[in-house]
C-alpha positions as CSV (number, residue, x, y, z in Angstrom):
1,M,-62.4,-39.4,-4.1
2,N,-62.6,-42.3,-1.7
3,D,-63.3,-41.9,2.0
4,D,-59.8,-42.6,3.2
5,K,-58.5,-39.7,1.1
6,I,-61.2,-37.4,2.3
7,I,-60.4,-38.3,5.9
8,G,-56.7,-37.7,5.2
9,L,-57.7,-34.2,4.0
10,Y,-59.4,-33.6,7.4
11,F,-56.3,-34.7,9.2
12,D,-54.2,-32.4,7.0
13,R,-56.7,-29.6,8.0
14,S,-57.3,-28.9,4.3
15,E,-60.5,-27.1,3.5
16,E,-60.8,-29.2,0.4
17,A,-62.1,-31.9,2.8
18,I,-65.4,-30.1,3.2
19,A,-65.8,-29.6,-0.5
20,E,-65.1,-33.3,-1.1
21,T,-67.5,-34.3,1.7
22,D,-70.2,-32.1,0.1
23,R,-69.5,-33.5,-3.3
24,K,-69.8,-37.1,-2.1
25,Y,-72.4,-36.9,0.7
26,G,-74.1,-33.5,0.3
27,T,-77.1,-34.7,-1.6
28,A,-77.9,-37.4,0.9
29,C,-77.5,-34.9,3.8
30,R,-79.7,-32.3,2.1
31,K,-82.4,-34.8,1.2
32,M,-82.6,-36.3,4.7
33,A,-82.5,-32.9,6.3
34,Y,-85.2,-31.5,4.0
35,N,-87.5,-34.5,4.8
36,I,-87.2,-33.6,8.5
37,L,-87.2,-29.8,8.3
38,G,-89.3,-29.1,5.2
39,S,-87.5,-25.8,4.6
40,P,-84.7,-25.2,2.1
41,E,-83.2,-22.5,4.3
42,D,-83.2,-24.7,7.4
43,T,-81.8,-27.6,5.3
44,E,-78.8,-25.5,4.2
45,E,-78.2,-24.3,7.7
46,C,-78.3,-28.0,8.9
47,V,-75.8,-29.1,6.2
48,S,-73.5,-26.2,7.0
49,D,-73.6,-27.0,10.7
50,T,-73.0,-30.7,9.8
51,Y,-69.7,-29.9,8.0
52,M,-68.6,-27.7,10.9
53,R,-69.2,-30.6,13.4
54,V,-67.4,-33.0,11.0
55,W,-64.5,-30.6,10.8
56,E,-64.3,-30.4,14.6
57,A,-64.6,-34.2,15.0
58,I,-62.0,-35.3,12.5
59,P,-59.3,-35.5,13.9
60,P,-59.2,-37.0,16.5
61,K,-61.9,-39.4,15.3
62,R,-61.3,-41.5,12.2
63,P,-64.7,-42.9,11.2
64,S,-64.7,-46.3,9.5
65,K,-67.7,-45.3,7.4
66,L,-67.5,-41.6,6.6
67,G,-70.9,-41.5,4.9
68,A,-72.8,-42.9,7.9
69,F,-70.8,-40.6,10.1
70,V,-71.7,-37.4,8.1
71,V,-75.3,-38.3,7.5
72,G,-75.7,-39.3,11.2
73,I,-74.5,-35.9,12.3
74,A,-76.8,-34.2,9.8
75,R,-79.7,-36.2,11.1
76,H,-79.1,-35.3,14.7
77,I,-78.7,-31.6,13.9
78,A,-81.9,-31.7,11.8
79,L,-83.9,-33.4,14.6
80,D,-82.5,-30.9,17.1
81,M,-83.5,-28.0,14.9
82,C,-87.0,-29.6,14.5
83,R,-87.4,-30.0,18.3
84,A,-86.3,-26.4,18.8
85,A,-88.8,-25.1,16.3
86,S,-91.5,-27.2,17.8
87,R,-90.8,-25.8,21.3
88,L,-90.9,-22.3,19.8
89,K,-94.3,-23.0,18.2
90,N,-95.7,-24.5,21.5
91,G,-96.4,-27.9,20.0
92,G,-95.7,-28.5,16.4
93,G,-94.4,-31.8,15.2
94,Y,-92.0,-33.6,12.9
95,G,-93.9,-32.8,9.7
96,S,-93.2,-35.5,7.2
97,V,-91.1,-37.6,9.5
98,G,-92.8,-41.0,10.1
99,Y,-92.5,-41.0,13.9
100,D,-96.2,-41.0,14.4
101,E,-96.3,-44.3,12.4
102,I,-93.8,-46.1,14.5
103,A,-94.5,-44.6,17.9
104,D,-97.0,-47.3,18.7
105,C,-94.3,-50.0,18.3
106,L,-91.7,-48.5,20.6
107,P,-91.6,-48.2,24.4
108,S,-92.0,-44.8,26.0
109,A,-88.9,-43.2,27.3
110,E,-90.5,-41.4,30.1
111,T,-88.6,-43.1,33.0
112,V,-85.0,-43.3,33.9
113,E,-85.2,-47.1,33.6
114,S,-86.5,-46.9,30.1
115,A,-83.8,-44.5,29.1
116,V,-81.2,-46.9,30.4
117,D,-82.9,-49.7,28.4
118,C,-82.7,-47.7,25.2
119,G,-79.5,-49.5,24.1
120,A,-81.2,-52.9,24.6
121,V,-84.2,-51.8,22.6
122,L,-81.9,-50.6,19.8
123,K,-80.1,-53.9,19.7
124,T,-83.4,-55.8,19.7
125,V,-84.7,-53.7,16.8
126,E,-81.4,-54.4,14.9
127,R,-81.9,-58.1,15.5
128,F,-85.5,-57.8,14.2
129,L,-84.3,-56.0,11.1
130,S,-81.8,-58.7,10.4
131,T,-84.7,-61.2,10.1
132,L,-86.3,-59.2,7.3
133,P,-85.6,-59.4,3.5
134,R,-83.1,-56.8,2.3
135,E,-85.8,-54.8,0.5
136,K,-87.9,-54.5,3.7
137,Q,-84.8,-53.5,5.7
138,I,-84.2,-50.7,3.2
139,M,-87.8,-49.5,3.4
140,F,-87.7,-49.4,7.2
141,V,-84.4,-47.7,7.5
142,R,-85.2,-45.2,4.7
143,R,-88.5,-44.3,6.3
144,Y,-87.6,-44.2,10.0
145,Y,-83.9,-43.2,10.0
146,Y,-83.4,-41.2,6.8
147,C,-87.0,-39.9,7.0
148,S,-87.7,-40.5,3.3
149,T,-91.2,-40.3,2.0
150,C,-93.1,-43.4,0.9
151,A,-93.1,-42.0,-2.6
152,E,-89.3,-41.6,-2.6
153,I,-88.8,-45.1,-1.3
154,A,-91.2,-46.5,-3.9
155,D,-89.4,-44.7,-6.7
156,D,-86.0,-45.9,-5.6
157,L,-87.1,-49.5,-5.1
158,H,-89.2,-49.5,-8.4
159,T,-92.4,-50.3,-6.7
160,T,-95.7,-48.6,-5.8
161,E,-96.2,-46.2,-2.9
162,S,-99.1,-48.4,-1.8
163,N,-96.8,-51.4,-1.7
164,V,-94.3,-49.4,0.5
165,K,-97.1,-48.2,2.9
166,T,-98.5,-51.7,3.2
167,S,-95.1,-53.2,3.8
168,L,-94.2,-50.7,6.4
169,L,-97.5,-51.3,8.2
170,R,-96.8,-55.1,8.3
171,I,-93.2,-54.5,9.4
172,R,-94.4,-52.3,12.3
173,E,-96.9,-55.0,13.3
174,K,-94.2,-57.6,13.2
175,L,-91.8,-55.3,15.2
176,R,-94.4,-54.8,17.9
177,K,-94.9,-58.5,18.3
178,Y,-91.2,-59.1,18.2
179,L,-90.5,-56.6,20.9
180,E,-93.3,-58.0,23.1
181,K,-91.9,-61.5,22.6
182,E,-88.5,-60.2,23.7
183,G,-90.0,-58.8,26.9
184,I,-89.9,-55.1,25.9
185,G,-93.1,-53.4,27.0
186,I,-94.8,-51.1,24.6
């Protein structure tokens, strides 16, 4: 079923909308959530919460890209769950999420000014990504947005894990230089 029909089901308040959303985007949501959470039980809770939030958001919203909308909500919920679990454990971390890898390339968000500049940083990163070849963009987004492992990315792109790791390292180095050139302090 196409996205417009699924969105129509949400506007009709048909519970079939959730089933169709799960059929079309459930695998992507589960894979991404599992990469962040590392637990099948937490992953299912995250996906369930995602569908509840989508149900509450549509209507009135009418997303232009339903897949990005649904997976984005799932990602936010998974990260919130991970942060909550980390607080409970007095430390912890993001597990398989590649934040440690990219942390050195991005500015700290410890001040109000840096929080305000977050939108500018995001736009600068988007401009940087547009300068990369398509395969490198996919690697970056898959690793740092969808939290895919290097092995998963390598398998999907029909390359080696070593190639993915090396490419990501070089992309991070280029990103750091690009941000510095744009006047964004690291």
